[in-house]
C-alpha positions in Angstrom: 15.5 19.2 -6.1 12.1 20.0 -6.3 9.7 17.2 -4.3 6.6 15.7 -6.0 4.0 14.9 -3.8 2.5 11.4 -4.1 -0.5 9.5 -3.0 -1.9 5.9 -2.6 -3.6 4.8 -6.0 -4.2 1.3 -4.9 -2.6 -2.0 -4.2 -2.6 -4.7 -6.7 -1.3 -8.3 -6.3 1.3 -8.8 -8.3 1.7 -11.6 -10.9 5.5 -11.2 -11.4 6.5 -12.3 -8.0 4.6 -14.7 -6.3 3.3 -13.5 -2.7 4.3 -10.1 -3.4 2.3 -6.7 -4.0 2.3 -4.2 -6.4 2.0 -1.0 -4.3 0.7 1.7 -7.2 1.4 5.6 -6.0 0.4 8.5 -8.2 1.6 12.1 -8.5 -0.9 14.6 -6.9 -3.1 16.4 -10.0 -0.8 14.5 -12.6 -1.1 11.2 -14.3 1.9 9.2 -13.7 2.2 6.3 -11.7 4.5 4.6 -9.9 4.3 0.9 -9.0 6.7 -0.6 -6.4 6.8 -4.3 -5.8 6.2 -4.9 -1.8 6.3 -8.1 0.5 2.6 -9.7 1.5 3.6 -8.2 5.3 4.1 -5.2 4.5 1.2 -4.8 1.9 -1.0 -6.0 5.1 -0.1 -3.4 6.8 -0.9 -0.5 4.2 -4.3 -2.0 3.3 -5.7 -2.9 7.1 -4.5 1.3 7.9 -6.1 2.5 4.6 -9.3 0.5 5.5 -9.7 1.1 8.5 -9.4 -2.5 10.0 -8.4 -3.0 13.6 -6.3 -6.0 14.2 -6.9 -8.0 17.3 -3.4 -7.4 18.5 -0.7 -4.4 17.0 1.2 -5.2 14.2 4.7 -4.0 14.0 3.9 -0.3 12.3 1.4 0.1 15.0 4.0 -0.5 17.7 6.1 1.8 16.5 3.6 4.3 15.9 2.8 3.9 19.8 6.4 4.0 20.8 6.9 7.1 18.6 4.2 8.9 19.6 4.9 7.9 23.5 8.3 9.8 23.4 6.9 12.9 20.9 8.6 11.9 18.1 6.3 12.8 14.5 7.0 11.6 11.1 6.9 14.8 8.9 7.6 13.2 5.4 8.6 10.6 3.6 10.8 10.8 0.5 11.6 8.2 -2.2 14.8 9.3 -2.7 16.6 7.0 -5.0 16.3 4.5 -7.4 19.4 1.6 -7.9 19.1 -1.0 -10.2 14.9 -1.5 -9.8 15.2 -1.1 -6.1 13.8 2.3 -4.6 15.1 4.0 -1.7 13.2 5.7 0.8 14.0 7.8 4.1 11.9 9.0 6.8 11.8 12.1 8.0 11.5 12.4 11.7 11.3 15.5 14.3 11.0 15.2 18.1 10.3 18.9 18.7 14.2 19.7 19.3 15.7 18.5 15.9 14.8 16.9 12.5 16.6 13.5 12.1 16.4 11.6 8.9 16.2 7.7 8.5 17.0 5.3 5.9 14.1 2.8 5.4 12.5 0.2 2.9 9.8 1.8 0.7 7.0 -0.4 2.1 8.1 0.2 5.6 8.1 4.1 4.9 4.9 4.1 3.5 3.0 2.0 5.9 4.3 4.5 8.9 3.5 7.5 6.5 0.1 6.3 6.5 -0.5 5.7 10.0 0.7 9.3 10.8 -0.8 11.0 8.0 2.5 12.2 6.9 3.0 13.1 3.2 5.0 11.3 0.8 7.4 12.2 -1.9 9.5 11.8 -4.8 12.3 13.3 -7.5 11.4 14.2 -11.1 14.1 12.0 -12.2 12.4 8.6 -10.5 9.4 9.7 -11.8 10.5 10.3 -15.5 12.6 6.6 -15.4 10.2 4.6 -13.8 6.6 6.2 -13.9 4.1 5.1 -15.8 1.8 7.8 -17.8 -1.6 6.1 -17.8 -4.9 6.6 -20.3 -8.3 6.4 -18.7 -8.9 5.5 -15.1 -7.0 4.0 -12.4 -9.2 1.2 -11.9 -8.7 -0.1 -15.5 -5.1 0.4 -14.9 -5.3 -1.9 -11.4 -6.7 -4.4 -13.3 -4.1 -4.2 -16.2 -1.4 -5.0 -13.4 -3.3 -7.7 -11.7 -3.8 -9.3 -15.0 -0.6 -8.8 -16.7 2.0 -11.8 -17.0 1.8 -14.9 -14.9 0.0 -18.3 -15.3 -3.4 -17.8 -16.0 -4.8 -19.9 -13.1 -3.2 -17.4 -10.8 -4.2 -14.3 -12.3 -6.2 -13.4 -9.6 -5.4 -13.3 -5.7 -6.3 -17.0 -4.4 -10.2 -17.0 -3.2 -11.3 -14.0 -5.4 -13.8 -15.8 -7.2 -15.2 -17.8 -4.4 -16.1 -14.4 -3.0 -18.1 -13.5 -5.7 -20.8 -16.1 -5.0 -21.3 -15.3 -1.2 -24.1 -13.2 -0.1 -23.3 -10.1 1.8 -24.0 -11.5 5.2 -21.7 -14.6 4.3 -18.7 -11.7 3.2 -19.4 -10.0 6.4 -19.1 -13.4 8.4 -15.7 -14.3 6.6 -14.5 -11.0 7.3 -15.2 -11.0 10.5 -13.2 -14.4 10.8 -10.2 -13.4 8.9 -9.9 -10.3 11.2 -10.1 -12.6 14.3 -7.7 -15.3 12.5 -5.3 -11.9 12.0 -5.7 -12.8 7.9 -5.4 -9.5 6.6 -4.5 -10.3 3.1 -8.0 -12.2 2.9 -9.8 -9.8 5.1 -8.5 -7.0 2.2 -10.0 -9.0 -0.3 -13.1 -9.7 1.1 -13.3 -5.7 1.7 -12.6 -5.3 -1.9 -15.9 -7.3 -2.8 -17.9 -5.3 -0.6 -16.4 -2.2 -1.7 -17.4 -3.4 -5.2 -21.0 -4.3 -4.2 -21.7 -1.2 -2.9 -20.2 0.7 -5.7 -22.4 -1.2 -8.4 
């Protein structure tokens, strides 16, 4: 089967499951998006690598990367190869210089490792055809729609988001530094998002 390359479009707080996030993948040079619900820990692991944050101590995925590199193991690619009853299945393709090996993994863990190894992520047409969403307009609007869809009105945005908008840039930087020091990476990611929004507006 022909593989379709995906890129990470964004992470959005999920309103369908408390404490979960929607990881949105998009086909390269295409309009289809693949939202995958993942846990908060995995969302942190992906977000801090994308945002180039430096945790005070290595996270599990960072430890795995260091372990793999120590023994000259490289991740070549990640493939989301199946979808059964709403659950995505992924495998990681490794190479130690002598042989190639496939290992089954949760999709969220596989992508958290892929971003650390700069490895490409692929899926197949039948998965995009059955679970993909064709977007109209831009991805920013698409992500906003995911955040605001469903759920109780009081929980439609991630915690603390409203309070960040009233902070000065200096307060935001101080709060970001404290969140990183306390290893509160979800909070740090939301603060970084607010800083980015201000710079781009």
